[in-house]
Each structure stands twice: as structure tokens, then as C-alpha cells.
N, C-alpha and C positions, 0 to 999 in steps of 0.2 A: 605601394598598391594596397597593402592591408589596411592602412589608415584611410585610404580613399573608400575602400569597400565598407569599412565600419561606419564611415560618415554617411555614405549613401543609404546604408541599411537603417541608420537612426533617423534620417531625414528623407522619407519617401516623397513628401510633398515637394521638397526642393528638387528632387530628381524629375518629378513630373513637370515642374516649372521649367527646368532646363530643356527638356524635350519639347515643351510647348513653344519656347522661344526659338529653338532650332527649326521647328516646323513652321513657325511664323516667318522666319527668314526665307525659307524655300517658297512659301506661299506668296510672299510679296514679290519675289523675283518672277514667279509664274504669272501673277496678275499683271505685272508691268509689261510682260512680253506677249501674253496670249490674249488679253481682253482689252476692250476699249469702250468708252462711252458709259452708258448705264450699266451694261454687263460688267464693266470693270469695277464700278462702285459696288454692285451687288456681290461680285466675287471677293472683293476686299472685305466686305462685311461678313460674308460667310467664312472666309479664312480666319478672321479674328475670332468668330464664334467657335469654330472647330478647335482652334488652339486653346481657347478657354475650356473646352471640354476635356482636353488632355491635362490641363493644369489642375482642374477641380474634380477629376474623375473619382478620386478616393473619398473626398469630403462629401460630395453630393452625387452619387452615381445615378440615381433615378432622374434627378433634374437634368443632369447632363445627357442622359439617354433621350429625354423628351426634347431637349435643345437640338440634339443631333437629328432626330426625326424631323423637326421643323426646318432645319437647314437643308436636309436632303430633299424635302418637299419643295423648298424654295429654289433649289438648284433645278429641279425638274420643271418648275413653272417658268423660271427665267431662262432656261435653255443653256445652263452652264454645265458643261461636261466634266468628266473626272479631272480633279486638280490635286496637287500634292497634299493639301490640308485634309482631303478625304481619308487619309490614313487614320485620322481620329476615329472613324467609324469602326475600323478593326479593333482599336484600343478599347472603345466603350463597350463593344460587344463582348470582348474578353472580360472586362471589368465587371459588368453587370452579371455575367454568368458565373464568375468566380467568387464574388463577395458574399459571405454567409449572411450578412445583415440585409441584403437586397431581397425584396419580395419575389416570389416565384413568378408572379405575373409579369414583372419587369423583365426577367430573364426570358420568358416566352415571347414577349414583344421583341426583344433583341433578336431572337431566333427567326421570328417572322420577318423582320426587316432584312436579315441576312439572306433569307430565301427569296422574298418578293422584290427587294430593292433593285437587284441587278435586272430582273425581268422588266420592271417598270422603266428603268433607264434605257433598256434596249428598245422598248416600244416608243419611248419619248424621242429618242434620237435616230429613229428610222433604221435601226439595226435589223429589225425583222422584215419590214416591208421596203427596205431600200435596195432591192436587187439581189439579196441573198435568199437562198432556199430556206425552208423551215428547218430542215435538219441542221444546216450551218448556223442558223440563228440560235437554235436550242443548244447546240454544242458550245457556241461562244458565250451564251448566257450562263450555262452551267459552269464553264471555266471561271467566269467572273464571280459566280456565287460561291464557289468552293472555298476561297480564302476566308470569306466572311463566316461561312459555316464552320470551318476548321477553327477559327478564332473562338467562336462560341463553344464548340465542343471541348477545346482545350480548357477554357474557363470553367465549364460545368464539371469536367473531371477534376480540376483543382478544387472546386467547391466540395465535391463529394469526398475527396481525399482529406481535405482539412476537417470536414465534419467527422470523418471516421477517426482521425487521430485525436481530435478533441474529445470524442466519446471514449476512446481508449484511455486517454489521460484522466478523464473524469472518473472512469470506472476504477482505474488503478489507485487514484487518490482516495476514492471512497472505500475500496477494499483495505487499503493501508490503515485508514482511520478506524474501520470496523475491527481490524485485527488488533490494533493497539488498544482499542476500547475493551475488546474481549480479554486481552492479556491483563489489563489493569483490573478488570472485574474478577478474573480468576485469581490474581495475586491477592487482591483484597479479601476475597472469600476464603482463600487458603490461609491467610494470616489470621483471620477470625477463627477458623477451625483450630489452628495451632494454639492460639491463645486460650481457647475453650478447653482443649485437651490438657494443656500444661497448667491449667488452673489448679488441678489436684496436686501437682508437684509442689508448687509454692505453698498452697494451703497446708499440705502435709508437713513440710519443713517448719512452718510457723507453729502449727499445732504441737509438734514434737518439742520445740523449744519452750512453749508455754507449759506443757506437762512436766518437762524436766525441771523447769524453773520452780514450779509449784512444789514438786517433790523435793528439790534441794532445800527450799525454804522450810519444808516440814521437818526434815531430818537434819537440819543444820547443826544442832547441838548434840543430838543423840548418835548420829552416824556420820562422822566427818568424811570417812572413805567414800560412802555412797554420795555424799554431797560433791566430792571432788570428781567422781565419775559423771555425775549429772552435769556439772559445769563443763567438763570436756566434751560431752555429747552436745551440749548447747553451743559450744564454740565451733565444733566441726559442722554441725547442722547449719549454723548461721553463715559460715563461710560458703558452704555449698549453695544455700539459698541466695546469698548475695551474688555469687557468680551467675546463677541461673536468671536472676532478676535483671542483671546487666544485659544478658542476651535477649531477654524478652521485651526490653524497653521499646525496641523498634517495631514490634509486631503486636503490641497490646491493642485490643479492640477499642474503637472510638465511636461513640454514638450508637452502640448496639444495646438494645434492651436485654435485661437479664432474662434468661430462659428458666421456665419452670422445670420441676423434676430434680431428682438427686443426681449428683455426679457419681460415676462409677470408677473404680480403680483402673488406671490405664495399663495396657499391656507393656511388656518389656522383652528382653532377650530370652528369659526363661520360658516365655509363652510361644517362642518361635516353633518349638517342636509341635505344639498343638496346631499352630497355623499350617505347618507343613503337612500334617496328617489330614487336616481339613481340605487342603488343596489336592492332595492325593486322592481323597475320597471323591472329589469332584471330577476326577478323570485326568489330572495332569501329573505325570511322573516327575518327581522332584528328588534330586540327590542332595541331601543336606550334610554338610561337613563343617566341623568346628576345629579350628587350629589354635594353638597357643594355650595358655593356662587361664581358664575362666576365672573371673574375679568380679567383685562388686563394681558397678558402673554408676555414673551419675544418672539420675532418673530421666533427665532430658535426653541423654544419649541413648538410653534404652528405648525410650518411646520413639525417637527418630529412627533407630535401627529397625524396630518392628514395623513402623509405617512404611519405610522404604521397601523392605522385603514384601510386605503385603501389597503395596501398589505395583511393584515390578511383576509379581506373580499374577496379579489380577490382569495386568496388561498383556502378559504372555498368554493367559487363558483366553482373553478377548480377541487379540489380534495376531497371535502366533500362527494360526492356521491349524489344520488337522495334523495329528500324530506329532505334536510338538512335545519336547521334554525340556526340563529346566534343571539348573544346578545352582545351589545357594551355598556360598562359602563364607563363614564367619571366622575372622582371624583376630585374636587378641595380640596386639603388639605392646611394646613398652609404653608408648605415649598416645596410642590411638587404637581405634577399633576399625578394622577394614571389612568392608562388605563387597561381595562380588556376586551378582545375579546374572546368569546367562541362560539363553535358550537357543534352540536351533530352528526357530520359526522364520517368519517373513520379516526379518528385522528392517531391511532397506525400505520396504513398503510402509512400515509402521512409523518411521521417524517423523514424516510430515504430520501424521495424525497426532502423534504424541506432542508435537510442538504447537498444536492448536491451529494448524493451517489448512487441513483438508476439509473438515466440515464444521469447524468452530466448536467441537464438543470435547476434544481431548486436551486436558491440561495436566496430565500426570507428571510430566517432567517439570512443569512450572512448580507444582506442589512439592516435588522432591527437592528442588533447588532451594525453595523457601525454608524447608525443614533443615536441610544440611547447612545452609547459610546461618540459620539461627544459632546453631551450636558451634559455629566457627569452622566447619569442615569444608570438604571439596567433593564435587560430584562430576562424574563423566558418564555420559550415556550416548549410545549410538549403535549402528550396525557393527557387528564384529566380523573379522576376516573369515571367509568360508561360509557365511550365512548366519542368520540369527541376530539377536539383539543382546546388548551387554549394558549393565548398570553397575558402576563401580563408585563406591563412596568411602571416604576416609573421615572418621569422626574423632576429633581429639578428646582425650580423656582428662587432661589437666585443664583446669579453668584458666582463661586468659587473665593476665595481671594488668 
């Protein structure tokens, strides 16, 4: 049965042909038994025409509607009453009303035929003036018109439903494309900003190596100990720069023009206290805690940590709601630096905005993930139990080999 259903769904024209042939068989039997002479010839021609309407209703619905109207008129002229092939009139009324590609005028013509066709048939065959009262004739004509009108109404409702679902699918596809485009634009812009910020880091390391190399060459014979220290500094700085350049290869700007103006030193972990005080001065209570033993960190990790805290507190101030408070915990571990930023605001309502889905403007989490991924770390962000929002990041301190 499933194979038969799949076959019928893939070959709708074949299904229509099958029903047309079946209808032709019933029509031939009726013509042979009910009609004779010229009426029999006309009835046979009309039967073949109506079966053709059923077979070709999907390929040429408007033409088949016109053919049906011509056959119906011919039946009235020739005095041929209702026959089995007239079932095609129900079918074409439904088809014209349901097909989205059919013009609306054709659908209205089908409705007019459904309304006035039975009345014309009643007048033609003396159902009104043949001994019945007007009330009986109107009742009989109405009963005859109801199936045709119902067929049209069903088809029109199907047309409306298909158009509605097509519109929803189109809208969903368009929104999905727009969201993907916005995400790609946000990622590209954030990568450009990251590369611009970390330009100082690489430039600083290279400049240190150049200065140390020049100094070592200058005191090579006079101060061997200073030369050895300079070479050690060059070696350590070069390793750190090489590790950072490996991380930056995937996010370097492409095709962006150089910007004017001087670069300024980038903030790090030591500037977090100033950032916290600035945020407190703006009216957001922040509890700042530092755990573990502070030590020197790679420049890229310091910058990433600062920007994550800055972005998280900015989002808390923007979207946390009134009377919100935040907590920032910085923990020095053996191999990584742990960051935890929490607030007690409207975290569940902010998640969609932060992902860039509410109004297309929020890309905070996208930027955070780009920064953390650049240094090889991990990030988790979302509503926390009991209310509020949480951002947790783990930044490795040892360069990847």
C-alpha cells in the first residue's frame, strides 16, 4: 500500500487518467442504455469530452473549465439530462478553485456555473413549470446546487491554505537566510576588530626582539653576560610571538584598508579593577574577586579576558533590568585562567537577544566565542538557575604545540 501511495503521489496525471477511464466506462454504459439516435451520439461526444476534462484538469485547468461550460451548454440545447460523466463538473470546479496558478476570474466563473447551472437545468427540463410548486422547485434546485458549491468552497479553502503555508515557508526561509547573513557579517566584523586589537601584541613582540638583538650586537664583546640575557629575552619573546601568530592566522583581516591614527596599548587583567570601578560608577554594583596566585599572562589571554568581562558587564547593564547586580571572579589555575561573570537580571529573556535573533542587533556572544576560540579556550553562556545570566570562560595559559 505504501508503494502504491508513493506512486500515486509522484504521478498525479496517471491518477487522473485512471479516473477518466473509469468514468468513461460508466458513461458508455449509460449512453448505451439511456439514449438513442442523435441524442445518443451527442451524449457519447459529451461523455468523451468530460472524461478528457478529468484527465487534463491539472495540465490545463482553464481550458478544461471552458470545455466543461461548452459541454454543459450543449447538454441543455440537446436536451440531455444528468449523466454519469457530469461528475467531471464537480472535479473541475474544485480544481479551478484550488489551483494557485489559475486566475481568479476562472475561479469566479466556476462559482457562477455552480450557482446558475442547476437553475438553468431545472428550467430546461420543466422542473419548475412541470407541475411542481415554486417552493418545491427552489428546494430541489438548491439541493442540486449545493454539491457544486461545496466542491468550489473546498477548492477555494485549499487554495487559501496552500498560499498561507507557501507564504510561511518563504518567510521562514528568508528569515533564516537573513539570520545567517547577519551572523556571518558579525563574525567577520568581530574578527577584524580582534586582528586590529592584537596588532599591538605582535608588533610589540617583534619590536622587543629587534631592540634586544641590536643591544646584544652592541655589547657582544664588552659585556657577554648582558648579551646572554638579551638572547634569552629574544628566544622567549620569539616563542610567545610564534604561538600568538599561529592563533591569529585564521582571523587576520583580508582586504581591509589600513586605518589612520596611532595604535594605543591594549588593556589587560591589571586594568580590570579600573573597569570595575568605571562600571560601578555607572550604577551597576559589581563584586570583583580574584583567586589563585596572580602571575604574568600572555598578552592575547590578558586582552581576551578583559574584553570578555567588559562585554559581559556591558550586556548586564543594557539588558539585565532594574536593580541588577553582578559578580566577576578571576581565578588563576595551573594551566589556565578561569573567568566567571554572573548577574541576577533577566537572563532568560536576554539569551535570544544575545544570540542575534530578537532584533538582529545583539552579537555579544558571537564576539566572545570568537575571542575565546582564538586563544584556544572554551566559553559557556546562558541563563543560570534561579534567574540571571552567566558567562564562564576557560583560557589556556600554555601555548599549543
